[in-house]
N, C-alpha and C positions, 0 to 999 in steps of 0.2 A: 565712739567715733564720732565728735565733731563737724560739723561743716565743713568747717575751714581748713582739717586735715584732709575730709573726704574729697574737698575740691582740688588741694595739692596735689593730690594722689592720680587724680582724673587728668589732669594738667600735666604730669609727666608721662602719662601711661599714652597721651594723644599727642604730646611732642615725640614721643618716641615711634609714636606711629608713621605720624605726618614727614617722617626723617628717612622712612623707607621708600626707597625708589619706586617698587612695585606700586604702593599706595600714589606717590606722584604722579605715576603712568596714568594710573585709571581715572585721578583724578581730573587730571590737566590734559593731558595730551591724547586722551582718547575721545572728550569731547569735540577738541579742536578740529582732530584730525578726522574723525568717522561719522560725522555728522554732513561736512560736505559732499563729499565721497559719495553718501546715501543719499542724499538730492541730486545728485547729478547723475548717478545710476538710476533713481526715479524718474528723472527727467526722461533721461532714453526710455525707459519703456515708457510711458505716458504716450511718444514719439510714434513708438513702436505698435502701440496698440493703441492708436485714437480712432480706429475705425470699429464702431460696435460691430458685436457678432448679430449674425441672425438668429431672432428668440421666436417660439412659435406660442406665442401669447395665448390663454386659457382664457375662454368665456363662458361662463355659465348661462344655461338658459333653464326652463322650466319642461316644455314640449317639444312636442318635434315640428309644429307648424312654427313655431317661433324660431326654431333651430335653421327653417329652409328661409324664411322671409329674411333674417340675418343674414344668412349664408350669399343670400341675392344680393344685397346692401353692399357688402363690402368684401366682396369676393370677384363681382363680374368685373367685365373691362370699363363697366362705366364708372365702377367704384375706384379706379387706378388714379395715381398723382398724374398730370400731365407731364409730357415729355421734360420740360425741361425742369422741372423737381425731382423726376428721378435720373436724372444723368448729375445734379447739385448733388444730389444723394449716393453716386457712385453705379446706379442703378438699381441699388437694393431696394427691394419690396419687404416690408413685416409680415409674417405670416401668422394666422388666427387659429387657433383650434374650437370650434364648438362643440359643447360638451353638455349631455344632460347630465342634469344632478340628480341624486336619488332623493337629497333633502331640498328644501330651496335654494335656489341661487346665491340670496343673503345669506342664509347660513352655512352653506359652501366657501360662500367670500370672507366670513368670518372664521371661518376652519381653515383659511386661507389653502382652499382646495383647488381657488379659481383665483386668477389675477381682478379680471373685475365680472359684475353681476349683470346680466340684461334682463329688460323686461320690456316685451315687445306687448303693445297693445293693437291689435287688428283692428282696423276703418271699416265704417258701416260704407252704405252707399253713399251718404253726405257728410263723414265723417276721413280724414285723413288719419294713416297709421301714426303708431307713437312708440317711441325704443327711449328707455331710462335705463341708463349706463351708472352704475354705480363701483365706484372702488374704494380702497382702503386708506386713511389717511397715514402717512410716513411709510408707506409703500410703495419704492421706487419703480419697483417693475409694474404696479397695476397702475400707477400714472400715466407712463409712458404706452400702456394698452389702452389707457382711456383717450389720451387724447390722437394716439395713430386711428385709432377705432370711431373716433367724433370726425375727425379728418376723413375717414375714406365714406361716411355717410355723407357727408356735407361734400365732397367731388361727386356722391352720386345724386347727389340732389340739383347740384346745378349741372349736372348733363343732363336730368331729366325735366330741368327747366328750360335749359339751352332747345331740347327738342320741341318742346310744347310750344315755346316764344317763335320759333320757326315754324311751327306748321299754324299757328293760328296767330301769325304776327298782328291780325288787324281786328284778332276776336275779342271777349270778353278776357279780364282777369283771370291768370291762372292760379290754380292752388298746388304751395309746397308740397311734394309725394311724403315727405316724413317730419315728423317732428322731434327735434332732440331735446332730451332733458340731464342735464348733469346733478348726480348727487353723488355726497360720501358716507362714509361712516367710519365710526371708531374714532378713537381720541386722535388730536394731530400732535404728534410726536417731532421731537428735531432730529434733524436729520444729519447733525454737528456727526463726525467722526472721534469728536475728542473720547467722548465714554466706551470707544471701541480700541483706539491704541492708545490711549495715554497710560491705561492699566497694565498693557504689554509693557512698555517700556519701564515704568515703575518695578515691575516683575525682575524686569533683568538690570534694568541698572541698581536697585538696590541691593540686588543679591551681588552684583559685580562689586559692588562698593564695599561691602562687607565682607565679603570671602576673605582676601589678605589679610586684615587685619583679627579677625576671628581666629585662622588660622596663626598667626606670627604671637600673637597673645597667650597663646594657650599652649600646644603643641611646638611653636618656636622655642617657648621657655624651654620644654625638656630636652628638645634639641639641643639647646645651646648649653644645658645643664647648669641654669640661672636658676631652675624652678626651687630649690634647696633653700637656698640665701633668702629666696622672695619668701616664702613659709614661713623661715626662720626670724624675720625682721617682724618686732614689735607694732606689726599692724592686723586685726584680724581677718580670717581669710573671705570672710562675707564683704569687707570692704575692699580687698582687692580685685574682688570677682567684678565688683559693684562699679569700682574705674574702668575695667579694662571693658567692661559692657557699655558704659558711657560713652570710651572711646570709640568701641564698633558703631553703636548707633550715630556719635557726630560724625564719624567718616562714611557712615551710609549715606546718611541724609545728607552731605555735600556732594557726593558722589552723585544724588540722583539728581539733587539741584541742579549740579553744574548741567550734568545730560538733558535736563528739562529746558534749559535756558540754551543750550545749544542747538537744542532741536526746533526749539519756538525762533530763535534767530535767524536758525538756516534755511527753515521755512518760508518767512517772513520776506527773506531775501531773496531766495527763489521763487518767490510768485504760487509759492504752494500753501500760504496756510490758508485761504478759504476750503481745499478741502478737508481740512481738520473742521474746522467752524461752521460750516455751512455760508448759510445766509450772510452772517456777522463776523464781519473778517477781524474783530477784534477779540479778543482777551479781557475782562475786564476783572477788578479788583477782586470782587467776589469767589469767581473762578480761578484766580489764583491762590488765594486765601483756601480755598476748597482743596487744591492740589494739593498747598504746601500741608493741610492737616493730614490728608491721607499719607504723605510721604511718611510723617511721624507715627504712623499707625503701623504701615509697610516696615520701617526701620527697625522700629521695636520688635516685631514679629520673627523678621527674620533676623534679625542680630541674637536675640535667644534663641532661636531655633539653632542658628551654627555654634553660637557659642557650646551648647548644651551636646552637640556632636563633636565638638575640637577636643572636647574637655576629655574624651574617650582615646583620642590618638597621642601616640608617644612620640610621634616624629611627623614630619610637614608632609613627605607622602601618604602616611597613613590618614592623616587628615584629608589630602585631597581625596584619597578615594574614597573617605566616607560624605566628601560634598559632591564630589561630581555626579551621582544619581539624584543629590537633591536637586541639584541645579535644573536638570533633565526632567525630574517629575514636576517641576515647576511651571514649566512650560504648557503643562496640559492645562489646569486652572487657567494660566493668563489666555489660551487661546479661547477659551468659553466664553469671555466675553463677545468676541468677535460672531458669536453664534446667537440667531433669534430665538425668540421663545424660552429661552433658561431665565428665570423670574427668582429673584432673593426672595424667595419666601419656604417655610417652612424646615428641614432637616438641611436644607443649603445654606439658610441663615447662621447656623455653627459650623458649617462644615471649614475645618481650618483651609485658609488661603484665596480658597473659592469663593469666600463669603465677601473678604476685603475686594476682591477682584470684580466680583459684580457691586458691591454698593460703592465701587468707583466709578462705575457704567452709570450706576442711577444717579450720584450724585451729578456726574456729570451732564447727564439726560436733561436733569432737572425733572427726575421721578422717583424719588425717595420716600421708601416708607419708613416712619419712623420708628415704628414698630422692629422691624427687621435690622435699621441701622442700628436700635441701642442692641439688637442681638448679638448682630454681628462684633461693633467694640468691646462689647463686654465679654464674650465669649475669646477673640482675638487676645485681649489683655489676661484674660486667664491662661489660655496655653503659653501664653510669653511668661507669664509668672512661674508657673510649672517648668518650662523648658530653664528659666534661672534656676529653680529648686533644682533641677535634675543635675546642672551644670557644679551649683554650689556643693553638692555631696562627692562632686567625683572631683571638682579642680583641686589639683595637689596633692593626691592621695600617693601619688608616687615618690612625692617629697619626703614621706615618712614610711614608706613603704615601696624599698627598692626593686623587690620582687613579685609588686602589686601585679597580679593579673585582670585588671578589671578590662570590661568589654561590654558592648551595647549589652549585654543578656545580662550584666551585673547589675543595671539597675532593677532586674525583677525578681532578684533574690533577695529575702526577709533579712533583717537582721539579727545577728545570734543571739544579741542581749535586749531584755527588756528592759523599756523607757519607761520612767513614772506620767510625763505631760510629752505631746506634740511639739516638734520644731517648728519652726517657721516655712521652713518648705513643706511640712506634710500640709502645714495650712495652707499653703498656695496651691497644694496638689487636689485638696479637699474644694478648693475655690473653683478650681478649674474643671472639676468633674460635675459639679454641681451647677455653673450657667448651662453648660448644653444639656446636659439630663431633666433638668427643671424643667427648661423650653420645651423639651421634646414630650418630657410626662404631661406637663400642663397644657401642651396644644392638642398632642394625641387626645388624652381626654376629652378636651371640649368639643375636637373633630367627632370623637364617639359616640359622643352624647347626640350630638347636632345631628349624626346619621341614626340612633337609635328613638332617636323621636318621644314618642309619648310611650313608648314600650318601657320604659327605666321609671320608676316613680320617685319622687323627690328624696323619700329616705333612701333608696338604692344608691342615687347621685350623690347622696352626703356621706355615706359610707367609701364610694368611690374615691374621695375627693380627700376623705381621710388616707385611705390607704396610700396614695398617693403621695400624699405630703410624707408619711410616715417611710415610705420605701426612697424617697429623696432625701430629704432632709435628716433622717433616721437611719437610711442605709449603709450611704455614701460615707459618713465619718465613719459609723462602726465597721466598715469594710475598710478603712483606711488603717484604722485603729487595729483591726487585726493583723493586716498585713505589716506595720511597723512595730508591732509586740507591744502597741502601748498599755499601759494600766489603764482599766475602764474608771477606777475611782475617780484617780488624780486625772486625768484625762478629760472627762466631764465634770470635774467638779461635784460630784456626788457625796458633797462632806456633810457629818453633821453640823448642827447650827442652834442657837438658842432659841427655845420655845417662843419667847417675845418679840424675834423676829420674824416669825412667821405670823405672827398677830399682826405686827408692824405691816407687811407686806398683802396682807389680807384688806385691811383699814385704806393703803396706799391705793390699792387696784380699786376699792368704791369710789373714792376721788379723782383718781387721778385722768379717768375718760374725758373726764368736761373740760381738760386741758389741749389732750388731742383731738375733742372736736372743734375747740377755739382754734388753734395750729390749724386746721382744715378751712375753718370760714378767712383768717387771714390771709392763709395762702392762696386762698380766690381770688381775695380782694385784692392782691398785687400780681395776677395775672397767671398764677397754676391754677388754671380751672377745675373745677370740680366736676359733674358727671352732666352730660347734655340731657336735652329732655328725653331721645329717646334711650339713653341710658337707664333714666329712673323711670321710666314707663317700664323698663325690664326688670329694674330692681324691685318693684312696687311690685310684679306680679309674682317674680320669687319669694319675696316678703307675704303674701298671700298662701302661696303654697307653704313655705314654711308653719303657717297656722293649723296646718294639717298633720304635723307632722308631731311626735312623742317629745314632749322639753327633753326625756331622758337621752334620746337619740340626739336631739340640736345641740345638747351641753356636751356629750360625748364626741361628737365629729368635728364642730364647730370652734368647741372652748377648750375641751380637756388635751385633745391631739395635736392643736397649734399648739397651745400652751407647752406641753411636756417636748412634742420634737424639736421646735423652736427654739426653744432654751437648750435643750441639750447639745445644737449645733452651734447656737450665735454665744450665748452666755456660758457653753460648757466647753467644747472642745476649742472653737475658735478664740475663743475669753484667753483658756489656759496656753495656748501656742501666743497671742502678742504680748500676754502677760509676760513673758520671758525676757523679749528684746523691749519692749515700750515701757514706758511711764502709766499708772492705771489711769490717769486723765486720758492719753491717747488711746488706751486699749478702749474705754469706754467710748470714745468717740467714734474709732474706727469700726467698731463690732455694730455700734447705731449704725452707722452709715450705710455696711454691707445689710443690715436688717430692713432699713428703708429700701433700698436698691434691691433687694427680690423680693419686697410687696412693690414694686413697679412694675418690675420686668414678669408679670402674671399672663398668662393667656398670649391672646393674639394683640391684644391691645396695650400702649403704654399707660400705664395709672398713676398721671403723673400727679393725682392729687392724693395717692398714698403716702407720699415719699414723706410731708412736711411732719403727719402725726403718727406714721411706723417710726421715724430716727427720734420722735421726740420721746414716745416710747421706749423704743431701744435706749435712750439716754436714759432713763429711770431705770430700768432692768439692768441697765449694765451697771452702776449704782447698786442698784440691791445687789445685786452679785459679787462687788467689789466689798462692802462692808460687810456681808454675811461669811465670804469666803465660799457660799456654795449655791449652788444655783437649783436646788428647790423651794427658795423663798419666792425666785422669780418668777418659778412656776405658778404658785400659788395667787402671785400678785397677777400675772398673764391672764390663767384662766378666771379670773373673779372679774377682772376687765372681759377678757372678751365673753363670759358667762351674761354680765348685764346687759351689756347690749344687744346679745342674741335675745334674751328672754325682755328686753324690752320693746325689741322689733315683733317680736311674737303676740306679746300681749298688749300691743300699743292701743288697742280699742279699747282698753281696760285700766287704763291708765292717766284717764283725761281728767282726776283728780289733781295730777303734778300739774296741773297747767300746758299751755303750749310749749312745743317746743323744738323738733326739726324742720319747719314748714320752711320753704324758700331758703336753707342751708344757712339761717341767721344766726345771729349771736343766742347763746340759750338766758334764759331769765337769769335775773341778780340771784336772785334766789339759790338756784340751782349752780351757780358760778361761788355763792359762800360759803352754800351746803360743803362741795367738793373742796374748793382750797381747806376747809376747814379738819374735813377724813383726812386729804393729803397732809396735814403739817402735824395730824396727830398722826398717823401712818411713820413720817418722816421720822419723829422726836423718837416714836417706840424703837425703828429699826437703829436710830443713833445710841440711845443707850442700851440696846441689847450690845450692840458691838461694840462699846465704847473699849479704850486698851487694853487689852488682856483679857479679854472676854472670849474673844475668837482670836485665831493665830493670822497675823498680819501675811499679805499677798506676798511683801518680800521674805518673809521667813520661809514660807509655805517654799517660794522658788529656790531657796538654797536649800531646804531641806530636800528639795527632787533634787537638785545638784550634787546634793552628797550621795543620796540615796542611791546616783546612777555613776557614782565618780567620775562627776563633770564640773571640776572649778571652773570658775573665771578664766577666761586668757586675760594674762597678764604681758607675757614678752613673744606669744604668738596664739596662733588659734585651736582652741582646746580640742576641737572635732578631729585636726592634723593630727593632734598628740596621739589622740585617744583611737585612733583608727586601728582596726586590727588588719592583720598581715593581707586579710582575702580582700580589704576592701569595705568591708561593711561597719556600719554605724552602729 
């Protein structure tokens, strides 16, 4: 389906959605009426609660003597504010609780067990005592405790000075009894409430805007009896669903933008905007752009989730019954943004919805971590793709089977018929599973090895890395293939190939690595920085450890395992799925970009320098896989490429006769580049000759053969999957 027809279909769905009165009420009238009322209610609440409640501030000290002396300085009558100040403050006096900490006061403050830490220095015969008061940056309670504590000591000093002056008015100059020093620790963080309030508003408003369109465009079609006519139209089911998805995302975006605009306008007009923005009373264009970007992420996720759920429902009421618990459950992660101490790290970076909320809070607070942000965005988009895949499998099923008993549990039923190759929905499921599993496995393995220290030899570490790679990129596609009853040989493209193609792939692997290295250098030159000095030092230590490892083990874990497992996943399973709906060029590009992206999201740091060379290698491997029709020649090329690099790193000190190479991430010598180019040209020519027309089946003929074998003809007048679904709703 071309872009213009899809655009017209999206416009039709969006026009019908915007004509719905419920959508207009949600989009226009709610922001215009709700926020002024909320603003007035908030004003009234602030007026009624303007008086601060009494708080017992906690002060941490190390010894009993310090506690006794500090108690005299701040709790004696001489330390109390004057009557005029007490009267102005409503006769309220702040209370202090002096605690003896089991650990040092500063450590207790860092653990947030106390509000301030006090270090008292006893004065000698000729020295005055001193106290050092430390609070935590960004802690409003600690800041108030520090201020009041210093004021108490100052009042005490003033009273002592007055008595001393009255007694020895004509005597020598008196000495102050206490010297006060103020210190702070920890990073200074913004006190803006944008990072706490906006995530909650985004969750509420995005769900509110997406609920009714999602129900109306799926369950509403069934209830109105228009599903049969819709599915019989000469439009693929996937295009119909995509148009509905775009319509829901658009309405959700418009609703959230309208609500945010109304909220900020109301707060500005009512003088409450400083409560959100802190000291900075303005919201700059960068903040606006950040909020809009996060809105897109929220809308894509919620729209996909709601469409997948409403695709099960057969009536409007049934869809509402499904979505009400989801709306209530969504409030729990939104409230997490209001809690201190919850950080976007580890498993929380891939937890659905919770990761978006925490990312929103960190972005608006200016405390975003690139690694966690990348994992959050990738996992959220993967979850959205998986939800759309679920909706595509179920949408319109009752149009061809009126007795369909679809339920939420039907998604966990295996298909009754075997398929030759995976569908695009199955590939989306694999990607949705790979992102969180790979993130947890790679980071968990790093944490485990770091905690183990030197108890694991380098050989054991290499084996564990290989096992983790096999379990992730090998186990997930294999499990999905088993669940969907996919035939392994065509799904993973384990087909025969000409022997000359294997030889060409090996020769290409011997020469292609020089281009990957040059791509790495060029990427560094344009700003995609490579390794830092610390990373280079760590890498050198690893390379030294490699020299103590058997070359056979090195090749098995770092060359053979990645070559086999990664090729089966990217140029096997995913390639066969994308090739059914994309042109060969698009299939090669998409799988290469995914290949490069997963090499970036490795461990706890974004290895941006690996994206360009990994994607370039993925493009070459994708071309080899397309020309040969098999994944095995790509495995050979991948193995030779990796093995050559690993052996060169291991025997670096014995290869000095080849000249200079990688110092300072410089370009390779001209002789190396010429040799690599010649080998690559020979490999490409041999592959081209071995896979000339008629030598191997073309990708198009293989796809057509798979369709015939699975009784899956191309859609002409309606969606083929809808017409061939069984009565129990299985594919």
